[in-house]
C-alpha positions as CSV (number, residue, x, y, z in Angstrom):
1,M,126.4,29.1,129.8
2,T,130.3,28.8,129.2
3,G,132.4,32.0,131.1
4,K,133.2,33.9,127.8
5,R,129.6,33.4,126.4
6,F,128.3,34.7,130.2
7,A,131.0,37.8,129.7
8,R,129.5,38.8,126.2
9,L,125.8,38.8,127.9
10,A,126.7,40.6,130.8
11,A,129.0,43.2,128.5
12,A,126.0,43.7,126.4
13,V,123.4,44.1,129.0
14,A,125.7,46.9,130.6
15,V,125.8,48.9,127.6
16,C,122.0,48.5,127.2
17,L,121.6,49.9,130.9
18,L,124.2,52.6,129.6
19,V,122.1,53.5,126.6
20,L,118.7,53.3,128.7
21,A,119.9,55.5,131.5
22,A,121.2,58.4,129.0
23,F,117.7,57.9,127.0
24,V,115.6,58.1,130.5
25,V,117.3,61.2,131.7
26,Q,116.8,63.1,128.4
27,L,113.4,62.4,128.6
28,L,113.3,64.2,132.0
29,G,114.8,66.9,130.2
30,G,115.1,70.2,132.4
31,R,115.8,68.2,136.0
32,G,119.4,67.9,136.2
33,S,122.0,67.7,133.4
34,V,122.4,64.6,131.2
35,P,125.1,62.4,132.4
36,G,128.0,61.3,130.0
37,W,129.2,58.1,129.6
38,Q,131.7,58.2,132.1
39,Q,129.6,59.0,134.9
40,L,127.2,56.3,133.8
41,R,129.9,53.8,133.4
42,A,131.3,54.6,137.2
43,A,128.1,54.6,138.5
44,L,126.9,51.0,137.0
45,G,130.7,49.4,137.5
46,V,130.9,48.9,133.6
47,P,134.7,48.8,132.9
48,L,136.3,50.2,129.6
49,Q,137.3,46.6,128.5
50,T,136.6,43.1,129.4
51,E,139.3,40.5,129.4
52,E,138.0,39.5,125.9
53,S,137.7,43.2,124.9
54,A,141.1,44.1,126.2
55,P,143.7,45.3,123.1
56,Q,145.5,42.6,121.9
57,T,148.7,44.0,121.4
58,A,152.1,42.8,120.5
59,D,155.8,44.1,122.4
60,G,156.3,47.4,121.2
61,S,152.8,48.4,120.5
62,T,151.5,51.8,121.7
63,V,147.8,52.2,123.5
64,V,146.8,55.7,123.8
65,Y,143.7,55.9,126.3
66,V,141.6,59.5,125.6
67,L,139.9,58.8,129.0
68,D,136.0,60.5,129.2
69,V,136.3,62.3,132.4
70,G,133.2,65.1,131.0
71,Q,134.5,68.6,130.6
72,G,138.2,68.0,130.7
73,D,141.2,66.2,129.8
74,A,142.9,63.0,130.8
75,V,145.2,60.9,128.6
76,L,147.0,57.5,129.4
77,L,149.8,56.6,127.4
78,C,150.8,53.0,127.4
79,Q,154.4,51.7,126.0
80,D,155.9,48.5,126.9
81,G,154.1,48.1,130.5
82,A,155.4,52.0,131.2
83,Y,152.4,54.4,131.7
84,C,152.1,57.9,131.5
85,L,148.9,60.3,132.7
86,I,148.5,63.5,130.8
87,D,146.2,65.7,133.2
88,T,143.1,64.0,135.7
89,G,140.0,65.6,134.5
90,P,137.6,68.3,136.9
91,V,136.9,66.5,140.6
92,E,133.7,65.4,139.7
93,A,135.0,62.7,137.4
94,E,137.5,61.6,140.4
95,D,135.5,58.1,140.7
96,A,135.4,57.3,137.0
97,L,139.0,58.6,136.4
98,L,140.4,56.3,139.4
99,Y,138.1,53.3,138.4
100,D,139.6,53.4,134.9
101,L,142.7,53.4,136.2
102,D,142.3,50.5,138.3
103,V,140.6,48.2,135.4
104,L,142.9,48.9,133.3
105,G,145.4,47.5,135.8
106,V,147.9,50.5,135.6
107,P,150.3,49.5,138.6
108,S,151.8,52.7,138.7
109,L,152.8,56.1,136.7
110,D,156.2,56.7,135.3
111,Y,155.1,60.4,134.7
112,L,151.9,62.6,135.7
113,V,151.9,65.4,133.3
114,L,149.7,68.5,134.5
115,T,149.6,70.8,131.6
116,H,148.4,74.2,133.2
117,P,146.4,75.1,136.6
118,H,143.1,74.7,135.5
119,A,140.6,72.6,137.5
120,D,139.4,70.4,134.5
121,H,142.8,69.4,133.8
122,T,143.9,69.2,137.5
123,G,141.0,68.3,139.4
124,N,142.1,64.9,140.5
125,A,146.0,65.6,140.8
126,R,145.9,64.7,144.4
127,A,143.4,61.6,144.1
128,V,146.1,60.2,141.6
129,L,148.7,60.8,143.7
130,R,147.2,59.3,146.8
131,T,146.4,55.9,145.0
132,L,149.1,55.5,142.5
133,P,152.9,55.6,143.2
134,V,154.3,58.2,140.9
135,K,157.8,58.3,140.0
136,T,157.8,61.7,138.2
137,L,155.5,64.8,138.3
138,L,155.8,67.2,135.4
139,L,154.9,70.5,135.6
140,P,155.1,73.8,133.5
141,L,157.0,76.9,134.1
142,W,154.1,78.8,135.6
143,Q,154.1,81.9,138.1
144,P,150.4,83.6,138.4
145,T,150.5,86.9,138.7
146,A,148.4,88.8,141.2
147,D,145.1,89.3,139.6
148,E,145.2,85.5,138.4
149,T,142.9,83.3,140.2
150,A,144.3,80.0,138.7
151,D,146.6,78.0,140.4
152,W,147.4,74.5,141.2
153,P,145.6,71.8,143.5
154,R,146.2,73.0,147.3
155,H,149.1,71.5,148.7
156,L,150.1,69.4,145.6
157,A,153.8,69.8,145.9
158,E,153.8,68.6,149.2
159,L,151.6,65.8,148.4
160,A,153.9,64.8,145.7
161,A,157.2,65.0,147.7
162,D,155.5,63.0,150.5
163,S,154.4,60.2,147.7
164,G,157.9,60.2,146.8
165,A,157.5,61.3,143.7
166,E,160.3,63.8,142.1
167,I,158.9,67.3,140.8
168,L,160.1,68.7,137.9
169,T,159.7,71.6,135.9
170,A,159.7,70.8,131.9
171,E,161.5,72.8,129.4
172,A,161.4,73.1,125.9
173,G,163.6,70.5,124.3
174,E,163.7,68.0,127.1
175,E,163.0,64.0,126.5
176,Y,161.6,61.6,128.5
177,P,161.8,57.9,128.0
178,L,158.7,55.8,128.3
179,G,159.5,52.3,127.4
180,S,160.7,52.2,123.9
181,G,158.9,55.5,123.1
182,K,159.7,59.3,124.4
183,L,157.9,62.2,125.6
184,Q,159.2,65.1,124.2
185,I,158.7,68.8,125.7
186,L,157.6,71.1,122.9
187,Q,156.7,74.0,124.8
188,G,157.5,74.2,128.7
189,G,155.2,77.1,129.6
190,S,156.6,80.6,130.1
191,E,156.7,83.0,133.2
192,D,156.2,85.8,130.6
193,A,152.9,84.1,129.3
194,D,149.7,86.1,128.8
195,S,147.3,83.9,130.0
196,V,147.5,80.3,131.6
197,N,146.2,78.6,128.8
198,D,148.9,80.5,126.8
199,A,151.5,78.6,129.6
200,S,150.4,75.0,128.7
201,L,152.8,72.0,128.7
202,C,152.9,71.0,125.0
203,T,154.2,67.4,124.4
204,L,154.8,65.1,121.5
205,F,155.1,61.2,122.3
206,T,156.9,59.1,119.6
207,A,156.9,55.5,119.6
208,G,158.5,53.9,116.2
209,N,156.4,55.6,113.3
210,F,153.7,56.5,115.9
211,R,153.2,60.2,117.0
212,F,151.1,61.8,119.6
213,L,150.4,65.5,120.1
214,D,149.2,67.1,123.4
215,T,148.8,70.9,123.3
216,G,146.6,71.1,126.6
217,E,144.8,74.6,126.2
218,A,147.7,76.4,124.1
219,D,146.6,79.4,122.5
220,A,149.9,80.0,121.3
221,E,149.8,77.9,118.0
222,Q,151.6,80.1,115.8
223,R,154.3,79.7,118.2
224,L,154.6,76.2,117.8
225,V,154.5,76.2,114.1
226,D,156.8,79.2,113.6
227,T,159.3,76.8,115.8
228,Y,158.6,73.3,114.5
229,G,156.8,73.7,111.2
230,P,156.2,70.6,109.5
231,T,157.7,67.9,112.6
232,L,154.8,68.9,114.3
233,H,153.3,66.3,112.2
234,A,151.2,63.8,114.8
235,T,149.1,60.4,114.0
236,L,147.0,61.2,116.8
237,F,146.2,64.9,117.7
238,K,144.2,65.5,120.9
239,A,142.0,68.5,120.1
240,G,143.5,71.9,121.8
241,H,141.1,73.4,124.2
242,H,138.5,70.6,124.0
243,G,137.8,71.6,120.2
244,S,137.4,75.3,120.8
245,Y,137.3,77.7,117.9
246,T,140.3,79.5,120.0
247,S,142.8,76.8,119.1
248,N,142.7,74.5,116.5
249,S,143.3,77.0,113.5
250,L,143.3,75.6,110.0
251,T,147.2,76.6,109.8
252,F,148.2,74.7,112.7
253,M,145.9,71.9,111.7
254,Q,147.8,71.8,108.1
255,A,151.0,71.6,110.0
256,V,150.0,68.5,112.5
257,R,148.5,67.0,109.6
258,P,147.0,64.2,111.8
259,E,145.0,61.1,110.8
260,A,142.8,61.1,113.6
261,V,142.0,63.8,116.3
262,A,140.2,63.1,119.6
263,V,138.3,65.6,121.0
264,S,137.9,65.3,125.0
265,C,134.4,67.3,126.2
266,G,131.5,66.8,128.0
267,L,127.9,66.0,126.6
268,H,126.0,69.1,126.2
269,N,128.6,71.2,127.9
270,D,128.1,74.9,128.4
271,Y,131.0,76.2,125.7
272,G,129.8,74.3,122.9
273,H,132.7,72.2,122.5
274,P,133.7,71.2,120.2
275,H,132.9,74.5,117.9
276,R,132.1,74.1,114.2
277,A,135.0,75.8,113.2
278,A,137.3,73.3,114.6
279,L,135.5,70.8,113.1
280,Q,135.7,72.1,109.9
281,N,139.4,72.4,110.1
282,Y,139.8,68.8,111.0
283,A,137.8,68.0,108.0
284,E,139.7,70.3,105.8
285,V,143.1,67.9,106.8
286,G,141.3,64.8,106.4
287,A,141.3,64.0,110.0
288,E,139.0,61.4,111.3
289,V,137.1,62.6,114.4
290,W,136.4,61.0,117.8
291,R,134.6,62.4,120.6
292,T,134.5,61.5,124.3
293,D,130.8,63.5,124.8
294,L,129.5,60.9,122.1
295,E,131.5,58.0,122.2
296,G,132.8,57.4,125.6
297,S,136.6,57.0,126.5
298,L,138.8,56.2,123.3
299,T,141.3,53.5,122.9
300,F,143.9,54.2,120.3
301,I,146.1,51.3,119.3
302,W,149.3,51.7,117.2
303,Q,150.1,48.3,115.6
304,D,152.1,47.2,112.7
305,N,151.8,50.7,111.0
306,T,148.3,50.9,111.9
307,L,145.9,52.7,113.9
308,N,143.1,51.2,115.6
309,V,140.6,52.8,117.9
310,E,137.8,51.3,120.4
311,T,135.1,53.5,122.0
312,S,133.0,53.0,125.1
313,A,129.9,53.0,123.1
314,D,130.8,51.1,120.3
315,S,134.2,50.0,118.0
316,A,135.5,50.4,114.8
317,D,138.9,50.7,113.0
318,F,140.6,52.1,110.2
319,A,144.1,51.2,108.4
320,A,147.0,54.2,108.6
């Protein structure tokens, strides 16, 4: 058997094992939660991609990985050999996150962006800083009040400084180069925000005609619409607040007008994400919807003005 045929067979067997494991756990109903794709992949050592399935991209192409970290967020931007990780998922997804970054061949991060201090977004920040060289740690402007329990991971600043990372507080209007693209700060947080969600960093990554919008868990979508209007338009939008009805309003989605929406949430999560109202708003603007809870990690490839998507569970594509 040739090496390529063996690789295909191994990949097929691995996928079958994933499906079988999920099916068995569901049959056991009630005895523990149903594991997500990221837990099964990490446990069985199944990579996001094999040598054959890795994106075949030309120079200047853009790849966005919306990594399956369960009920949380972690997005890896790849442009011309430069990498930016936006959020790190919850601590229970540490093994899966580090495994994915390893098999994807990420040597270092130009930027580690933490949108706001909630554990489902910052749970593995320390683990990433310990594992990979990070040039710049980007944080929002946020000072918790006396009754605000949310906070950054303990000793984050000290660990970042010890690792050699530059720590910057991002401000609206700033731009950071990533390969031939740029990461724009649309909202840099606020000391006067009513909640930690409202203080989320909001970023727009652009490379050529490609535009990727990430709003963290920002509740203040109307402020973004009032400030940026139609310039919020994005090719790909990472659903706000895991597809909650408290974000993703129709007014906001009509301003963004995305071709595709990536929802990062956990399988059978306690919050019911994504909510029906959000899904209806995505449909109203004609966006394709992809979900980590159903399809595992999502790989979006922008090449020749065409957006393709591959998933851990399957693969598909569509033209822009």
